LOVEX-681966 format. One record per residue: x, y, z negated of N, C-alpha, C in turn; residue in three letters; residue number from 1. Coordinates in Angstrom, 3 decimals, padded with zeros to 6 digits. Atoms other than C-alpha are relative to their C-alpha. Layout:
BEGIN
[[X Y Z] [X Y Z] [X Y Z] "ALA" NUM]
...
This chain:
BEGIN
[[000.726 -001.422 -000.632] [068.322 000.727 -015.702] [000.918 001.074 -000.307] "UNK" 1]
[[-001.005 -000.713 000.001] [069.918 003.728 -015.195] [-000.445 001.148 -001.248] "UNK" 2]
[[000.298 -001.215 000.756] [069.886 006.752 -017.809] [-001.058 001.066 000.589] "UNK" 3]
[[000.865 -000.768 -000.576] [068.451 008.855 -015.463] [-001.482 -000.518 000.363] "UNK" 4]
[[000.935 000.591 000.086] [065.818 006.287 -014.553] [-000.781 000.087 -001.408] "UNK" 5]
[[000.965 000.391 000.974] [065.016 005.616 -017.884] [-000.542 001.154 -000.838] "UNK" 6]
[[000.674 -001.010 -000.191] [064.489 009.164 -018.073] [-001.179 000.627 -000.025] "UNK" 7]
[[001.270 -000.928 -000.738] [062.163 010.091 -015.911] [-000.784 -001.109 -000.102] "UNK" 8]
[[001.268 001.079 000.517] [059.897 006.993 -016.858] [-000.643 000.837 -001.184] "UNK" 9]
[[000.005 -000.297 001.166] [060.158 008.224 -020.282] [-000.944 001.252 -000.089] "UNK" 10]
[[000.768 -001.389 000.296] [059.109 011.801 -019.595] [-000.762 -000.252 000.689] "UNK" 11]
[[001.144 000.476 -000.670] [056.368 010.383 -017.002] [-001.226 -000.700 -001.292] "UNK" 12]
[[000.608 000.471 000.645] [055.097 008.359 -019.913] [-000.678 001.258 -001.380] "UNK" 13]
[[000.604 -000.834 000.749] [054.769 011.438 -022.208] [-000.997 001.088 000.404] "UNK" 14]
[[001.338 -000.621 -000.550] [053.060 013.320 -019.914] [-001.492 -000.393 000.258] "UNK" 15]
[[001.185 000.565 -000.096] [050.617 010.718 -019.957] [-001.008 000.207 -001.455] "UNK" 16]
[[000.429 -000.023 001.745] [050.250 010.716 -023.822] [-000.618 001.724 -000.048] "UNK" 17]
[[000.399 -001.860 000.049] [049.878 015.045 -023.456] [-001.252 000.291 000.973] "UNK" 18]
[[001.076 -000.106 -000.471] [047.039 014.492 -020.978] [-001.028 -000.264 -000.719] "UNK" 19]
[[000.916 000.573 001.307] [045.210 012.806 -023.688] [000.196 000.557 -001.239] "UNK" 20]
[[-000.562 -000.227 001.757] [046.158 014.835 -026.898] [-001.158 000.096 -000.375] "UNK" 21]
[[001.198 -000.216 000.965] [042.419 015.533 -027.622] [-000.870 -001.024 000.289] "UNK" 22]
[[001.190 000.781 -000.391] [040.905 012.584 -025.898] [000.472 -001.525 -000.790] "UNK" 23]
[[000.182 001.132 000.539] [040.731 009.604 -028.704] [-001.170 -000.972 000.326] "UNK" 24]
[[001.152 001.028 -000.500] [038.153 007.105 -026.915] [001.344 -000.735 000.637] "UNK" 25]
[[-000.319 001.207 -000.790] [041.024 005.327 -024.914] [001.135 -000.528 -000.854] "UNK" 26]
[[-000.695 000.519 000.980] [042.748 002.961 -026.486] [001.367 -000.253 000.431] "UNK" 27]
[[-001.475 000.376 -000.810] [046.338 001.466 -025.589] [-000.230 -000.415 001.395] "UNK" 28]
[[000.352 000.067 -001.481] [045.013 -000.058 -022.380] [000.136 000.727 000.898] "UNK" 29]
[[000.238 -001.318 -001.119] [043.746 002.638 -020.897] [001.382 001.034 000.274] "UNK" 30]
[[-001.275 -001.144 000.133] [046.757 005.021 -022.025] [001.212 -001.146 001.033] "UNK" 31]
[[-000.848 001.176 -000.999] [048.872 002.033 -020.485] [-000.475 000.275 001.882] "UNK" 32]
[[000.830 -000.969 -001.176] [046.798 002.552 -017.541] [000.141 001.163 001.197] "UNK" 33]
[[-000.560 -001.396 -000.707] [047.272 006.165 -016.907] [001.246 000.190 000.251] "UNK" 34]
[[-001.874 -000.427 -000.261] [051.033 006.286 -017.580] [000.445 -000.394 000.766] "UNK" 35]
[[-000.021 000.067 -000.979] [050.880 004.336 -015.230] [000.556 000.225 001.421] "UNK" 36]
[[-000.221 -000.625 -001.250] [050.188 006.107 -012.498] [001.199 001.492 000.020] "UNK" 37]
[[-001.211 -000.829 000.374] [052.183 008.951 -014.157] [001.576 -000.390 000.938] "UNK" 38]
[[-001.626 000.885 -000.044] [055.422 006.861 -014.006] [-000.104 -000.360 001.553] "UNK" 39]
[[-000.206 000.370 -001.309] [054.799 005.911 -010.266] [000.162 001.301 000.667] "UNK" 40]
[[-000.200 -001.373 -000.422] [054.535 009.349 -009.253] [001.411 000.666 -000.134] "UNK" 41]
[[-001.250 -000.433 000.001] [058.125 009.864 -010.076] [000.760 -001.171 000.380] "UNK" 42]
[[-000.751 001.417 -000.287] [059.505 006.113 -009.931] [-000.686 -001.177 000.278] "UNK" 43]
[[000.594 001.145 -000.458] [057.903 004.318 -007.803] [000.090 -001.758 -000.189] "UNK" 44]
[[-000.034 001.931 -000.234] [059.170 000.640 -008.077] [000.187 -000.070 -001.664] "UNK" 45]
[[-000.443 -000.008 001.712] [059.062 001.030 -011.952] [-000.508 -001.287 -000.243] "UNK" 46]
[[000.273 001.036 -000.197] [058.866 -002.370 -013.108] [-000.966 000.345 -001.709] "UNK" 47]
[[000.824 -000.268 001.135] [056.294 -003.150 -016.332] [001.026 000.081 -000.951] "UNK" 48]
[[-001.274 -000.004 000.910] [059.212 -003.964 -018.668] [000.055 001.394 -000.366] "UNK" 49]
[[-000.647 -001.335 000.214] [060.869 -000.586 -017.724] [-001.508 001.019 -001.211] "UNK" 50]
[[001.284 -000.701 000.790] [056.983 000.886 -019.070] [000.163 000.041 -000.832] "UNK" 51]
[[000.665 000.762 001.761] [056.504 -001.225 -022.126] [001.394 001.002 -000.761] "UNK" 52]
[[-000.805 -000.528 000.702] [060.077 000.190 -023.029] [000.091 001.534 -000.122] "UNK" 53]
[[000.117 -001.507 -000.093] [059.487 003.717 -022.449] [-001.246 000.451 -001.465] "UNK" 54]
[[001.004 -000.081 001.461] [056.218 003.496 -024.862] [000.691 -000.741 -000.878] "UNK" 55]
[[-000.702 000.523 001.329] [058.246 001.510 -027.211] [000.921 001.351 -000.264] "UNK" 56]
[[-001.024 -000.684 000.130] [060.849 004.433 -026.879] [-000.785 001.298 -000.658] "UNK" 57]
[[001.527 -001.186 000.412] [057.656 007.573 -027.525] [000.073 -000.248 -001.040] "UNK" 58]
[[000.431 000.342 001.959] [056.570 005.353 -030.519] [001.031 000.159 -000.559] "UNK" 59]
[[-001.303 000.102 001.082] [060.036 005.295 -032.059] [000.053 -001.750 -000.459] "UNK" 60]
[[-000.317 001.472 000.352] [060.175 001.507 -031.734] [000.926 -000.743 000.829] "UNK" 61]
[[-001.222 001.230 -000.382] [063.227 -001.064 -031.560] [-000.440 -000.810 001.165] "UNK" 62]
[[000.116 001.204 -001.191] [063.422 -003.565 -028.825] [-000.836 -001.477 -001.487] "UNK" 63]
[[000.639 001.071 000.934] [062.565 -005.754 -032.086] [-001.273 -000.495 -000.288] "UNK" 64]
[[001.520 -000.278 000.640] [059.096 -004.233 -033.349] [-000.424 -000.279 001.378] "UNK" 65]
[[000.605 -000.474 -001.200] [058.323 -003.734 -029.963] [-001.225 -001.244 000.302] "UNK" 66]
[[000.551 001.361 000.236] [056.696 -007.591 -029.561] [-001.463 000.233 -000.863] "UNK" 67]
[[000.829 000.122 001.312] [054.878 -007.215 -032.770] [-001.260 001.189 000.046] "UNK" 68]
[[000.890 -001.138 -000.222] [053.223 -003.739 -032.427] [-001.088 000.120 001.643] "UNK" 69]
[[000.701 000.454 -000.505] [052.280 -004.846 -028.888] [-001.723 -000.838 -000.045] "UNK" 70]
[[001.296 001.263 000.756] [050.359 -007.596 -030.074] [-001.015 000.675 -001.120] "UNK" 71]
[[000.497 -000.171 000.385] [048.942 -005.397 -032.685] [-001.276 000.920 000.895] "UNK" 72]
[[000.812 -001.063 -000.768] [047.450 -002.924 -030.076] [-000.722 -001.067 000.800] "UNK" 73]
[[000.514 000.555 -000.543] [045.954 -005.615 -028.122] [-001.179 -000.345 -000.475] "UNK" 74]
[[001.364 000.305 000.286] [043.814 -006.584 -030.640] [-000.939 000.871 -000.438] "UNK" 75]
[[000.697 -001.897 -000.223] [042.884 -002.576 -031.297] [-001.049 -000.383 001.050] "UNK" 76]
[[001.127 -000.691 -001.015] [041.842 -002.484 -027.854] [-000.817 -001.038 000.193] "UNK" 77]
[[001.190 000.583 -000.322] [039.653 -005.673 -027.738] [-001.346 000.151 -001.455] "UNK" 78]
[[001.164 -000.198 001.587] [037.838 -004.382 -031.247] [-000.509 001.048 000.955] "UNK" 79]
[[000.161 -001.503 -000.121] [037.767 -000.731 -030.023] [-000.480 000.500 -001.284] "UNK" 80]
[[-001.001 -001.193 000.809] [038.935 001.455 -032.690] [-001.070 001.172 -000.298] "UNK" 81]
[[000.661 -000.782 000.269] [036.311 003.706 -034.130] [000.646 001.543 -000.514] "UNK" 82]
[[-000.308 -001.677 -000.081] [036.688 007.577 -034.668] [000.619 000.139 -001.309] "UNK" 83]
[[-000.475 -000.102 001.432] [039.167 008.051 -037.945] [000.331 -002.130 -000.348] "UNK" 84]
[[-000.201 001.423 000.763] [039.658 003.933 -038.087] [001.801 -000.233 000.430] "UNK" 85]
[[-001.265 000.568 -000.206] [043.249 002.743 -039.105] [-000.217 -000.813 000.731] "UNK" 86]
[[-000.384 001.075 -000.692] [044.995 000.203 -037.243] [-000.666 -001.407 -001.340] "UNK" 87]
[[000.407 001.347 000.953] [044.444 -001.872 -040.571] [-001.444 -000.443 -000.331] "UNK" 88]
[[001.364 000.267 000.021] [041.027 -001.208 -041.082] [-000.866 -000.545 001.741] "UNK" 89]
[[000.568 001.252 -001.441] [040.177 -002.499 -037.243] [000.383 -001.173 000.057] "UNK" 90]
[[-000.306 001.194 000.248] [042.391 -005.581 -038.104] [-001.302 -000.874 -001.089] "UNK" 91]
[[000.734 000.897 001.073] [040.461 -006.473 -041.112] [-001.305 000.251 000.697] "UNK" 92]
[[001.181 -000.009 -000.489] [037.257 -005.632 -039.041] [000.208 -001.528 000.628] "UNK" 93]
[[000.257 000.680 -001.043] [038.174 -007.762 -036.463] [000.568 -001.735 -000.559] "UNK" 94]
[[-000.213 001.370 000.908] [039.576 -010.780 -038.944] [-001.147 -000.418 -000.320] "UNK" 95]
[[001.246 000.935 000.222] [036.221 -011.063 -040.460] [-001.177 -000.343 001.289] "UNK" 96]
[[000.337 000.303 -000.743] [034.691 -011.142 -037.197] [000.152 -001.202 000.456] "UNK" 97]
[[-000.742 001.731 -000.712] [036.748 -014.737 -036.354] [000.827 000.223 001.311] "UNK" 98]
[[-001.328 000.215 -000.525] [039.709 -013.089 -034.736] [001.146 -000.572 -000.535] "UNK" 99]
[[-001.320 000.819 000.088] [042.752 -015.723 -035.286] [001.236 001.077 -000.358] "UNK" 100]
[[-000.661 -000.605 000.078] [044.808 -013.099 -034.497] [000.049 000.992 -000.996] "UNK" 101]
[[-000.182 -000.939 001.429] [044.018 -010.394 -036.400] [000.221 -000.574 -001.251] "UNK" 102]
[[-000.105 000.676 001.154] [043.774 -012.487 -039.302] [001.519 000.194 -000.392] "UNK" 103]
[[-001.363 000.704 000.542] [047.423 -013.942 -039.490] [000.495 002.012 000.517] "UNK" 104]
[[-000.761 -001.584 000.319] [048.634 -010.017 -038.569] [-000.101 001.113 -001.527] "UNK" 105]
[[000.100 -000.521 001.623] [046.975 -008.941 -041.747] [001.090 -000.887 -000.900] "UNK" 106]
[[-000.634 000.751 001.010] [048.506 -011.521 -043.530] [001.550 000.308 000.316] "UNK" 107]
[[-000.920 -000.338 -000.441] [051.679 -010.288 -042.060] [000.455 000.870 -000.980] "UNK" 108]
[[000.359 -001.311 000.891] [050.752 -006.884 -043.279] [000.579 -000.014 -001.505] "UNK" 109]
[[000.008 000.250 001.747] [050.048 -008.125 -046.913] [001.369 -000.298 -000.473] "UNK" 110]
[[-001.529 000.350 000.640] [053.528 -009.959 -047.067] [000.986 000.420 000.084] "UNK" 111]
[[-000.815 -000.933 -000.656] [055.266 -007.370 -045.578] [000.064 001.018 -001.813] "UNK" 112]
[[000.064 -001.114 000.669] [054.095 -004.809 -048.385] [000.193 -000.679 -001.540] "UNK" 113]
């Protein structure tokens, strides 16, 4: 991917973030869907992988951390985070509700600390 193309996609993702600065009800999946429209306006043939890489860049995630972060976001999206609820709190709630993926992610976080 060319550097200019990468920058266009990242700028579009940042515009999507900016448009929702005050909206805390949309999850990462909804944010991705919104960003996809912004990206398509600038780079019509942008791939899913390119957009995911732009999200990771905006969030300051290296390629190694990206898969784990996306997995955590998927669990959080499934369990609808409440106002002010941290990622760890969502994972704890999901784990108590029987979500095995959340349980594994919580164990990983605990082992890292």
